[in-house]
N, C-alpha and C positions, 0 to 999 in steps of 0.2 A: 686339415680343416680346423679352424678356430671356432670354438663355441663359448659364448659368455653365459655365465650362470645368472638367470633371472630369478631372483628370490622374491618371496612375498614382501619382505621388508623393503626391498628396493622399489617394488611396485607401489607400496603404500606411500613411500616418500614422494613418488611422482604424482600420485593422486592428491596428496596434501600440499603440493607445490603452491606457493603464493600466487594469488590470482591478480596481482596488481601490475603485471607486466605481460608482454606478448610471449606466447608459447609456440614454438615451431615443432611439428611432429612430421618426420619423414620416414616413409616405409618403402623398401624395394625388395624384390626378389633378386638373389645373387647367384651367379654361377660359382661352383666350388673348385672346379679344375678345368684345365684345357684353355684353348684360345678364347672361349666365351667369357673368361674372367676379365678380359679387357673392356667388356661392355659394362661391368659393374660401376666403374668410376664415371663413365659417360652418363649412365642413368641417374646416378646421384647428382652429378653436376646439373643436369636438366631440372631436377626437382629443386635443387638449391637455387637456381635462377628463378624458378617460379615463386619460391618462398620470398625471395628478395622483392619481386614485383608486388606480391601480396602485402608485404610489410610496408612498402612505400605507399600503396593504395590505402592502407589502413591509417596513414598519417605520420609514420615515422620518417625522420629525416634520413638522408643518405648516410650521414655520419653514424646515427643511431643504428641503422640497419647493418652497416658494415661491422660495427662493434658487436652486435648480437650474433652475427653469422661468422665472426672471425675464426672460431675454433672449427666450425664446419668446413670452412675453406682450407684450413690447415689439414684437416682429415682428407679432403679431396686430393691434396698434393702428396699424400703418403702412399706411394705406389705399392709398397710392400703390403700394406693393409688390404688393398683391394684384391690381391692375389691369395688372400687367406680368409675365405668366407665360409659360411655354414649353410647357405640356402636362403636366408632372409636376414635383412638388416633393418634395425630401427634406430634412428638418430633423433634425440629429443633435446631441445635446448631453449634456454631463456638467457637473459642478460647475465644471470648469476650461475646457471647450471648447464652442464653438458654431459649427456649420457648416451652411450651406444650399446646395442645388444646385437651380437651375431648369433642367430638362433637357427636350429635345424627345422625350418618351416619355410613355406613360400608365401611371403607377404604380397598382397596386392599393392601395386605402385600407387602412392598417394602422398600428398603434402597438405597439411592442415595448419593454418595460422589462426590462433584464437587466444582466449583468456585462460584456457586450460589445455593440458596435453590431451591429445587424441590417443586413448590407450586401449580401445576395444581390441585391436589386433594382438596386443600383448596379453590382455586378459583372456582372449580366446585361445591363445597359445597355451596358457596355463591350464585351461580346462579341456578344450577339444583335442589338443595334441597329447594329452595325458602324460605329462612328464613324470619320470620316476628315477630313483637312484638304485644302483647296485653297488654294494660294498663287497669287494672281493678280498678274501683273507686267505693267504697261503704262506708257506714257509719262505718262498722266494720273493713275493711281491704283494704288497697291500695297495689297493687302488680303489678309487671312487669313480664310478661311471655315471654320467648324466645322460639319460635316455628319453626318447619319445617313441611313439609307435613306429617311426621310420628310421631313426638314427640313434647313434650312441657316441659319446665323447668322454675321454678320460679327463678328469679334473685334477687340480693340484692344491688341495687344502693346505694352507700354511701350517707347518709344524707337524704334519701327520707322519708318523714313522712308516717307512716304506718297505723294510726288509726284516721280517721276523727272525730269520735265521741269524743274520748279522747282529741284530739288536740283542738277542737272547743267548746266542751261542748254544743253540739247542743240541747240536751234534756232540758238543763236549759233555753235555749233561747226560745224554742217552743216545743209543743207537736204535735205528728202526728195528721193529720186530723183537725187541728184547723185553724182559719183565723188569720193571723199574722198581727197586726197593725204596722204602721210605719208613721212617720210624713213626709208629702210631702212638698217640697219647695214651698213657696207661699201660703200655706194653714194652717196658724198658728192656733193651737187649734183643727184642724181637723185631722182625721186619714184616711189613705188609705191602700190598700193592693195590693201586687203584686202577681198575679196568674202566677205560673211558672210550666208548665207541669201538672201532675196529682195532685200535692200538692201545696197549696199556700205557698209562701216563702216571708218574709218581706225583706226590704232593708238591714237590719242589717245582717240577715242570709245569704243573697246573697253576701254581701261584705265579710263576713268571709269565705264563700266557695271559693270565688274568690282568697282570700289571700292564702288559703290552696292549691288550685290548682296551684297557682303561685310558691309555695314552691316545689310542686311535679315537675313542669316543670323545675325549676332551677336545681334540682338534676339530672333530666334526661338529661338536656342540657350538664352538665359536664360529665356524665357517657357515653352518646352516641355521644360524640364529633365526627364530620365528618361522622356520620352514615346517611344512607338514606333508610334503609330497611323499608318496609311498616309497619305502626303501626295502630292498631285499638283501639278504646276506647270501653270498656264494662262497661256500667253504666245505671242507670235509666235515663229516657229521659230529666229530668230537669237539670241534671249535664252536659249534652253534650255541649250545647252552652256556658256554663260558662267556661269549660275547653278549648274549641276551641278558645275562646277569648284570653286566655293567652298563648296558645301553641306557641312554637318557633321551634319545631322539624319538619324538612322539609318533613319527610316521612309519616306524619299523613294523612290518607286517609279519604274520605268523609263518607264512610260506617261505621257503628258501630254495636256493639252487644247490643241491648237495653234490659234492665231489670237488676235487681240486681245481680251482680256476686256472692253474698253470697249464692244464691239459687242453684248454679250449681258447679260441680267439675271443676278442671283445664282441665281435658280431654274433658269435654263437651264444655268448653270455646274454647279449641283448635279446636274441630270439627266445631263449629259455625264459628270460625275465618277463618279456612282453606276454608270453603265453600265460603266465601266472597273473600279471598285473591287470591285463585287460578284463579278466573276470572280476577283479576287485573293483575297477571303475564301473563296470556294467552293473554289478550288484548295488553299488552306491546310488547310481542314477535311478535304478528301478525302485529302490526303497523310498527315495525322495518323491518320485512320481506317485507312488502309492499313498504317500502322506498327502500330496496335493488332492487326490481324489477323496480322501477321508475328510479333509477340511473344506472342500468345495461347498457342501451342503450347509456349513456353518458360516458361510459368508467371509471366509478368510482367504479367498483366492481372487485374483484379478487377471485380466488378459487383454487389456488395451493399453497402448503406450502412454496415453495422457495420465491415466490413473497410476500406472507403474512409475512414471517419473515423479509424480507428487509423493507417492509412497516412499520412493527411494530417498528423496531429499528429507523427508520427515523421519527417516530411520525405521520405517515400518515394514521393510521387506526382510523376511527371514531367508527365503530362497528365491532366486531369479533364474528363469530359463530363457535363453535367447536362441532363436532358431536361425542357424546359418549366419551369413555375413551381410544381411540386409541393412541398409542405412535409411534413416528417416531424418532428413535435415529440418531444422526448425530453431526455435528459441524457447527458453523457459524463464519465467519471471517468478522466483521463489517467494517474493513478497505477496504477489497476487495469486500464486498457485496456478498461473495461466500458461498453457502450452500452445505455441503457435507452430503449425506445420507448413513446410514449404515443399513444392513439388521437385525442387532441385537444390543443390548446394549453392549458397549465396555467401558473399563476404561476411565474416563474423557470425555465420550460422553454426549450429552445433548438431552433431548426430545425437538424436534423443536416446538411441540405444546405448551409445557411449556414455552419456550422462547417467543413465539408469544403472549401468554396471558399476561405474566408478563410485557412485554414492551408495550403492548397496554394499560394496566392499568397505567403504569408508565407515559405515555403521555396523561392521562385523557380520554382514550377511554373507550368504554363499551364492556363487554364480556358476551356472552350467551352460556352456555353449554346446548345443546338440543340433542334429539335423532337424529342419523345420517340421518334417512329417512325423517326428518322434516327440514333439511337444505335447504336453497334456491337454492342450486346447488348440483348435485351428487358428492359424495366424502366425505371428513372428515373435511373440513374447507371452510369458505367463509368470505369475509370481504367487508365492505363499506369503501371506501377511502375518506379522507377529501378533496383531490384535485387531 
């Protein structure tokens, strides 16, 4: 199963994409294994055909339409690609850009042609599917897992050292269950030992482990640039403080999965990690909802889509709650601050919830997709204003 890492940085680039050309956004649910994988390509082709019709109806010539969709047609012909899916596929393209994301979620089939990318499904994935990382550290294998509440996939950060034992030659330095001598400063000719967790580790071994963990952290720092998804460490207890000391990833949480990750499968790591992380997500949403209630009496909350869209475009939303996957098609005129709502999707119309989420994130606000019945107000949307 192939999973592509959707980073906040990648999402921001899609939000900020130039509005002077047509944007095509295609979403499908995909089968991961078995005979059903043959339908993946067929579903994509059908939506690609629809996007072609929509582009022609919007005024593009056949030549311009072919040029815009050329990479998507190339992807359609890549049979190997369609047999290696994760559950949901997003394909986003303009004349200048082409992006694909295979993600462990089930997207509703849709194709949208407009002046901006339709990104609500991706933003919803980053919030409602509660993605997180597990960094597994052991003698035999260092690995980074990208997880959601349902799935887990091992990633391959460029340059990350993968085998502690081979990198450090720890067995040459010491043997398990021994007392490791080391010369302490100010005690010339005498030896001392550092007891660290269940196993004694001398200063040399501790220094080598610290250097190894620093290399791991540096590779993650480059790979997870601008990310803040929660990350857990899975490791024996004496590795934990050493790694935390060199860590620079801002999403690392205090809880950890203790014990050697060599002894359990990735699925077991996922299950243990989700048990910890779901409480983290739940507590975060509860705290923000409590803040909503505190600010409601001060006039700093809104709960209708017209006001929310205006506030999002002006950068006045601190936190946005969106309930479920409801769509409200319409148009927004930023110059007049005017919202027009339609009863159904029309050519060149926009989902107002999609607009609100994108522009909230564009102005560094927070977005939470939660069940509609758990919103702080009845309806489909609610927001905390900055002022």
